[in-house]
C-alpha positions as CSV (number, residue, x, y, z in Angstrom):
1,X,73.8,118.6,42.5
2,X,74.4,117.6,46.2
3,X,71.7,116.2,48.4
4,X,71.8,116.6,52.1
5,X,69.8,114.0,53.9
6,X,69.2,115.1,57.5
7,X,71.4,117.3,59.5
8,X,71.8,115.6,62.8
9,X,75.0,113.9,63.6
10,X,73.4,110.9,65.5
11,X,76.2,110.6,67.9
12,X,74.1,109.7,71.0
13,X,76.3,106.6,71.4
14,X,79.4,109.0,72.0
15,X,78.0,110.2,75.4
16,X,78.0,106.7,76.8
17,X,81.6,106.1,75.2
18,X,83.0,109.3,76.9
19,X,83.6,111.1,73.5
20,X,83.9,114.9,73.6
21,X,80.9,116.4,71.6
22,X,80.1,119.9,70.7
23,X,76.8,121.5,71.6
24,X,75.2,120.4,68.4
25,X,76.4,116.8,68.9
26,X,79.4,116.5,66.6
27,X,82.5,114.9,67.5
28,X,85.5,117.1,68.6
29,X,88.9,116.1,67.2
30,X,92.5,117.0,67.1
31,X,93.3,120.8,67.6
32,X,89.7,121.6,68.6
33,X,90.1,119.6,71.7
34,X,93.0,121.6,73.0
35,X,92.4,124.6,75.4
36,X,95.2,127.0,75.8
37,X,97.4,124.5,73.9
38,X,96.6,121.9,76.7
39,X,95.7,118.4,76.0
40,X,92.2,117.4,77.0
41,X,91.5,116.1,80.6
42,X,92.4,112.6,81.1
43,X,94.5,112.5,77.9
44,X,97.0,109.8,78.6
45,X,99.7,110.1,76.0
46,X,102.7,112.4,75.8
47,X,101.6,113.9,72.4
48,X,98.4,115.9,71.7
49,X,95.7,114.2,69.9
50,X,96.1,113.5,66.0
51,X,94.2,115.9,63.7
52,X,91.1,113.5,63.3
53,X,91.7,111.9,66.8
54,X,88.9,112.2,69.4
55,X,89.6,112.7,73.1
56,X,90.0,108.8,73.2
57,X,93.4,107.8,71.9
58,X,93.0,105.7,68.8
59,X,89.4,106.6,68.1
60,X,89.1,108.8,65.0
61,X,86.3,110.7,63.3
62,X,85.9,111.6,59.8
63,X,83.2,113.0,57.6
64,X,80.1,115.1,58.4
65,X,80.0,113.7,62.1
66,X,83.1,115.7,63.1
67,X,83.0,119.3,64.6
68,X,83.9,121.8,62.2
69,X,83.7,119.4,59.0
70,X,82.8,120.9,55.5
71,X,79.7,118.6,55.1
72,X,80.7,117.6,51.6
73,X,81.2,114.3,50.1
74,X,84.6,114.8,48.6
75,X,85.8,116.3,52.0
76,X,84.2,113.0,53.9
77,X,86.2,110.8,51.5
78,X,89.4,112.7,52.0
79,X,89.0,112.8,55.7
80,X,88.4,109.0,55.8
81,X,91.6,108.5,53.9
82,X,93.5,110.6,56.2
83,X,91.8,108.8,59.2
84,X,93.4,105.5,57.8
85,X,96.8,107.0,57.8
86,X,96.4,108.2,61.4
87,X,95.2,104.8,62.5
88,X,98.5,103.3,61.2
89,X,100.4,105.8,63.0
90,X,98.6,104.9,66.3
91,X,99.1,101.3,65.8
92,X,102.8,101.9,65.1
93,X,103.0,103.6,68.5
94,X,101.5,100.6,70.3
95,X,104.4,98.5,68.7
């Protein structure tokens, strides 16, 4: 049995932080940020955002709060593990 407690992403803080959200309030990441294969406005890096990276380099979103996520516990756990790997990649870029 799966229990879903609430369906609201609770990302109001992201507006002030400048993180891109979809119309429902979920955080937009990775390829979903690209428009016509172009990086998001203001993206300062020479690479596109990593899969779970928001429009702010080094800020990653995983689990149910992410736009297009599956909304299942196992998927959220897996995405969290991937996010850790991507954080390490970002830190390596910084030297």
